[in-house]
Legacy VTK file of the C-alpha trace (Angstrom):
# vtk DataFile Version 3.0
C-alpha trace
ASCII
DATASET POLYDATA
POINTS 81 float
61.015 35.261 133.308
62.391 35.235 136.631
64.166 39.068 138.207
67.260 36.878 138.156
67.409 35.648 134.543
66.940 39.833 133.599
70.153 40.854 136.144
72.614 41.058 133.512
71.713 37.521 131.764
72.371 34.752 134.205
70.741 31.898 133.923
67.971 31.192 136.286
69.235 29.208 138.552
65.987 26.137 138.460
67.038 26.041 134.589
67.149 22.708 133.664
67.877 21.760 129.760
65.675 19.646 127.959
65.750 16.011 127.941
66.042 15.901 123.881
69.152 18.740 123.834
70.735 16.777 126.107
70.103 13.356 124.259
71.345 15.339 120.842
74.565 16.877 123.143
75.311 13.452 124.509
74.703 11.435 120.654
76.086 14.371 118.346
78.990 12.610 116.908
76.816 9.672 115.932
73.914 11.982 114.462
77.264 13.874 112.198
77.295 11.125 110.249
73.714 9.097 110.342
72.477 13.532 109.294
74.823 14.815 108.248
73.302 18.778 107.440
69.865 17.862 108.721
67.041 18.860 111.396
66.220 16.434 113.624
63.975 16.425 115.978
64.134 14.226 119.213
62.805 14.160 122.897
65.711 12.358 125.787
65.400 8.435 124.773
65.881 9.256 120.332
65.167 11.084 116.692
61.646 11.271 116.624
61.758 14.101 113.066
64.676 13.599 110.375
64.564 16.943 107.255
67.176 18.335 104.968
64.668 21.652 105.761
63.718 23.420 108.687
60.646 24.053 106.933
59.816 20.617 106.494
60.200 20.010 109.563
58.023 21.532 111.059
55.076 20.070 108.926
56.076 16.908 110.168
55.875 17.869 113.456
52.544 20.098 113.189
51.647 16.776 111.026
53.330 14.332 113.519
50.613 16.010 116.295
53.393 15.557 118.846
53.495 18.815 120.991
56.552 21.014 121.057
57.506 20.420 124.129
58.314 17.028 124.119
61.326 17.360 121.842
64.255 19.278 121.181
65.954 20.786 117.712
68.416 20.548 116.140
71.071 21.203 113.195
73.486 18.395 112.341
76.476 20.666 110.447
79.149 18.667 109.925
81.878 19.908 111.501
80.521 21.080 114.443
81.377 18.939 117.738
LINES 1 82
81 0 1 2 3 4 5 6 7 8 9 10 11 12 13 14 15 16 17 18 19 20 21 22 23 24 25 26 27 28 29 30 31 32 33 34 35 36 37 38 39 40 41 42 43 44 45 46 47 48 49 50 51 52 53 54 55 56 57 58 59 60 61 62 63 64 65 66 67 68 69 70 71 72 73 74 75 76 77 78 79 80
């Protein structure tokens, strides 16, 4: 962790959000309809995996062999845009 981040919780100026997180934010209104109350794993191009439970999603990820740094995970909560 850089010294910049440790000072008063400021973000490192070189920090870049994961492409999967950006994609999820961009598509959230569609995801609420398609995957309500589900966990999803996405890269910068779309959904890789989804499940009703976090534990099951983790198991799917392990079984798929996808490297963790290749995706972002999020819970698609109804009513949260």
